[in-house]
C-alpha positions as CSV (number, residue, x, y, z in Angstrom):
1,S,0.0,0.0,0.0
2,Q,1.0,3.7,-0.1
3,R,1.5,3.8,3.7
4,G,3.5,0.6,4.1
5,V,5.2,-2.5,2.8
6,E,5.6,-6.1,3.9
7,E,9.1,-7.5,3.5
8,P,9.6,-11.3,3.7
9,Q,13.2,-12.0,4.8
10,L,15.5,-15.0,4.5
11,Q,19.0,-15.1,5.8
12,I,21.8,-17.7,6.2
13,I,24.8,-16.9,8.4
14,Y,28.0,-19.0,8.5
15,Q,30.3,-18.1,11.4
16,R,33.7,-19.2,12.4
17,I,35.6,-17.8,15.4
18,D,39.3,-18.4,15.9
19,L,40.7,-17.2,19.3
20,Q,44.2,-17.8,20.4
21,D,44.9,-19.5,23.7
22,Q,45.8,-17.2,26.5
23,H,48.0,-17.4,29.6
24,D,47.8,-14.6,32.2
25,G,50.7,-15.8,34.4
26,I,48.5,-17.8,36.7
27,T,46.4,-20.1,34.5
28,H,46.1,-21.2,30.9
29,L,42.9,-20.7,28.9
30,G,42.3,-22.7,25.8
31,F,39.6,-21.8,23.3
32,D,38.1,-24.2,20.7
33,S,35.2,-22.9,18.6
34,Q,33.5,-24.9,15.8
35,S,32.0,-23.3,12.8
36,Y,28.2,-23.1,12.8
37,T,25.4,-22.1,10.5
38,T,22.3,-20.1,11.5
39,G,19.2,-19.6,9.4
40,R,16.6,-16.9,9.8
41,I,13.2,-16.5,8.2
42,G,11.1,-13.5,9.1
43,I,8.8,-10.7,8.0
44,R,8.9,-7.0,8.5
45,F,5.9,-4.6,8.2
46,K,7.3,-1.1,7.5
47,G,5.2,2.1,7.4
48,R,5.9,5.4,5.7
49,Y,4.8,8.6,7.4
50,Q,5.9,12.3,7.6
51,F,6.3,14.1,10.9
52,S,7.1,17.9,10.5
53,S,8.5,17.2,7.0
54,V,10.8,14.3,8.4
55,P,10.2,10.9,6.8
56,I,9.5,8.4,9.5
57,A,9.5,4.6,8.9
58,P,8.1,2.6,11.9
59,Y,8.2,-1.1,11.6
60,L,7.2,-4.4,13.3
61,R,9.1,-7.6,12.7
62,A,8.9,-11.3,13.6
63,N,11.7,-13.8,13.1
64,L,12.4,-17.5,13.5
65,W,16.1,-18.3,14.1
66,H,17.7,-21.8,14.0
67,T,21.3,-22.7,14.6
68,K,21.9,-26.4,13.6
69,D,25.4,-27.2,14.7
70,G,28.6,-26.3,16.4
71,H,29.9,-25.8,20.0
72,D,32.5,-23.9,21.9
73,T,34.9,-25.3,24.5
74,L,36.8,-23.3,27.1
75,T,39.6,-25.2,28.8
76,F,41.2,-24.1,32.1
77,D,44.8,-25.3,32.8
78,H,44.6,-28.1,30.1
79,A,42.1,-30.0,32.3
80,E,38.8,-28.4,33.3
81,Q,36.4,-27.9,30.3
82,I,33.2,-25.9,29.8
83,R,31.4,-26.8,26.6
84,T,28.5,-24.7,25.2
85,E,26.3,-25.9,22.3
86,H,25.3,-23.5,19.5
87,R,22.2,-25.6,18.6
88,S,19.1,-23.5,19.2
89,T,15.7,-22.4,17.9
90,T,14.6,-18.9,18.8
91,G,11.7,-16.7,18.0
92,S,11.7,-12.9,18.2
93,I,9.3,-10.1,17.8
94,G,10.2,-6.5,17.7
95,A,9.5,-2.9,16.7
96,G,11.6,0.0,15.6
97,M,11.7,3.3,13.7
98,I,14.0,5.1,11.2
99,A,13.8,8.9,10.9
100,T,15.5,10.2,7.8
101,L,16.9,13.6,8.8
102,S,18.5,14.3,5.4
103,S,19.9,12.3,2.4
104,K,23.0,11.6,4.5
105,A,21.8,11.3,8.0
106,S,19.2,9.1,9.8
107,L,18.3,8.2,13.4
108,H,17.1,4.7,14.2
109,W,16.0,2.7,17.3
110,S,14.7,-0.9,17.7
111,A,13.7,-3.3,20.5
112,D,13.2,-7.0,20.2
113,Y,12.0,-9.7,22.6
114,L,13.6,-13.1,22.0
115,V,12.6,-16.5,23.5
116,D,14.1,-19.9,23.1
117,L,11.7,-22.3,21.5
118,G,13.7,-25.4,22.4
119,E,15.0,-26.9,25.6
120,Q,17.1,-24.0,26.8
121,G,14.3,-21.9,28.3
122,T,16.2,-18.6,27.8
123,E,14.7,-15.3,26.9
124,G,16.1,-11.8,26.4
125,V,15.6,-8.3,25.1
126,N,17.8,-6.5,22.6
127,T,17.6,-2.7,22.1
128,S,19.5,-0.5,19.7
129,L,19.7,3.3,19.3
130,G,21.9,4.7,16.5
131,F,22.7,7.6,14.2
132,R,23.9,7.0,10.7
133,L,25.9,9.5,8.7
134,V,27.1,9.0,5.2
135,W,29.9,11.2,3.8
């Protein structure tokens, strides 16, 4: 419509982290991280409005995230290990707004609520506030 648009979204993220082992003079820390792949499918509903001649684009979004593989292992003094799995399925809903101040400057904010849809039982809130300047 003239006031808004629906944006279906699909994203695949491949991530690899390589950290060097550390020694602080007291203990040795070993890092082992496997590569992992995350997929996201979502939709964003974005509006188009004017407020005192400033274009405003509020939006609502919903996403389903799934990480299928990988784990990290932190080893203390070559003996004690803590292992964390990357495997997860998460849902998120959020809202935000972009205010276009000029052709080179914009202000944006967003807030998202995330909840684990699997066995982890975790939840969280992400917020962001930013200013974009193109030169």
